C-alpha positions as CSV (number, residue, x, y, z in Angstrom):
1,M,-169.7,58.3,58.1
2,S,-166.4,58.7,56.2
3,T,-163.1,58.9,57.9
4,L,-162.5,62.4,56.6
5,L,-165.4,63.7,58.7
6,K,-164.1,61.9,61.8
7,S,-160.5,63.1,61.5
8,R,-158.9,65.4,64.0
9,A,-157.8,67.8,61.2
10,T,-161.4,68.1,60.0
11,G,-162.5,68.8,63.6
12,A,-159.8,71.4,64.0
13,V,-160.8,73.2,60.8
14,L,-164.5,73.0,61.6
15,T,-163.8,74.4,65.1
16,A,-161.7,77.3,63.7
17,I,-164.4,78.2,61.2
18,I,-167.1,78.1,63.9
19,V,-165.0,80.3,66.2
20,G,-164.2,82.7,63.3
21,L,-167.9,83.1,62.3
22,T,-168.9,83.5,66.0
23,L,-166.3,86.3,66.4
24,A,-167.5,87.9,63.1
25,T,-171.1,88.0,64.3
26,A,-170.0,89.2,67.7
27,Y,-168.1,92.1,66.1
28,I,-171.1,93.0,63.9
29,H,-173.4,93.2,67.0
30,F,-170.7,95.1,69.0
31,T,-170.5,97.8,66.3
32,L,-174.3,98.4,66.2
33,G,-174.3,100.2,69.6
34,G,-176.9,99.9,72.3
35,L,-177.0,97.6,75.4
36,L,-178.9,94.8,73.7
37,F,-176.4,94.5,70.9
38,L,-173.5,94.8,73.3
39,L,-174.9,91.9,75.4
40,N,-175.5,89.8,72.4
41,A,-171.9,90.4,71.3
42,L,-170.6,89.5,74.7
43,G,-172.6,86.3,74.7
44,Y,-171.1,85.3,71.3
45,L,-167.6,86.1,72.7
46,G,-168.2,84.0,75.8
47,L,-169.4,81.0,73.7
48,A,-166.4,81.3,71.3
49,A,-164.1,81.3,74.3
50,L,-165.8,78.2,75.7
51,I,-165.5,76.4,72.4
52,V,-161.8,77.2,72.2
53,I,-161.2,76.1,75.8
54,G,-163.1,72.9,75.2
55,A,-161.1,72.0,72.1
56,A,-157.7,72.9,73.5
57,A,-158.0,71.8,77.1
58,P,-155.8,68.9,78.2
59,I,-158.3,68.0,81.0
60,P,-160.3,64.9,80.0
61,L,-163.5,66.1,81.8
62,V,-163.5,69.4,79.9
63,R,-162.9,67.7,76.5
64,R,-165.6,65.2,77.3
65,F,-168.2,67.9,77.5
66,S,-166.8,70.1,74.7
67,W,-170.1,69.5,72.9
68,F,-172.0,71.6,75.4
69,P,-170.8,75.1,74.3
70,R,-171.6,74.1,70.7
71,V,-175.2,73.2,71.6
72,A,-175.4,76.4,73.6
73,L,-174.1,78.4,70.6
74,F,-176.7,76.7,68.4
75,G,-179.5,77.8,70.8
76,Y,-178.1,81.3,71.3
77,T,-177.8,81.8,67.5
78,L,-181.3,80.5,66.8
79,T,-182.7,82.8,69.5
80,T,-180.8,85.7,68.0
81,I,-182.3,85.0,64.5
82,V,-185.8,84.6,65.9
83,A,-185.5,87.8,67.9
84,W,-184.3,89.7,64.9
85,A,-187.2,88.3,62.8
86,I,-189.6,89.6,65.4
87,M,-188.0,93.0,66.2
88,G,-185.8,93.9,63.2
89,P,-184.0,96.1,62.2
90,Y,-184.0,95.1,58.6
91,F,-181.0,96.6,56.8
92,S,-178.1,95.1,54.7
93,L,-175.7,94.5,57.6
94,A,-178.4,92.6,59.5
95,Y,-178.8,90.3,56.5
96,I,-175.1,89.7,56.4
97,A,-175.2,88.8,60.2
98,K,-178.1,86.5,59.7
99,G,-176.2,84.7,56.8
100,I,-173.3,84.2,59.1
101,E,-175.6,82.9,61.9
102,V,-177.3,80.5,59.5
103,A,-173.9,79.2,58.5
104,L,-173.1,78.8,62.2
105,L,-176.2,76.7,62.7
106,V,-175.3,74.4,59.8
107,L,-171.6,74.0,60.9
108,V,-172.4,73.5,64.5
109,T,-175.0,70.8,63.5
110,I,-172.3,69.1,61.4
111,D,-169.8,69.3,64.2
112,V,-172.1,67.9,66.9
113,I,-173.2,65.0,64.7
114,R,-169.6,64.4,63.7
């Protein structure tokens, strides 16, 4: 793997993009109304907070397990996509949210492998 992928700057940018996309999909779900969408948005917000805490915490134990919220975000996002595919609703904003979520899956995979 190249040194560019392993650099701290790359990790910081990747983390910022992941958190930004997570907050974007949380916002979309929050604006849809209903308890199910609200809970989904809160789950995304919580995972974004855990990723930020894991990246910024000066505590070695927290930084050591900073991969866990990323893996949890991957599973949560995949579950959201599968649930949407089963239940719908199928409208343009939903496709935008799914695009963001697929991008999250790709970036989280790259970040965990990195």
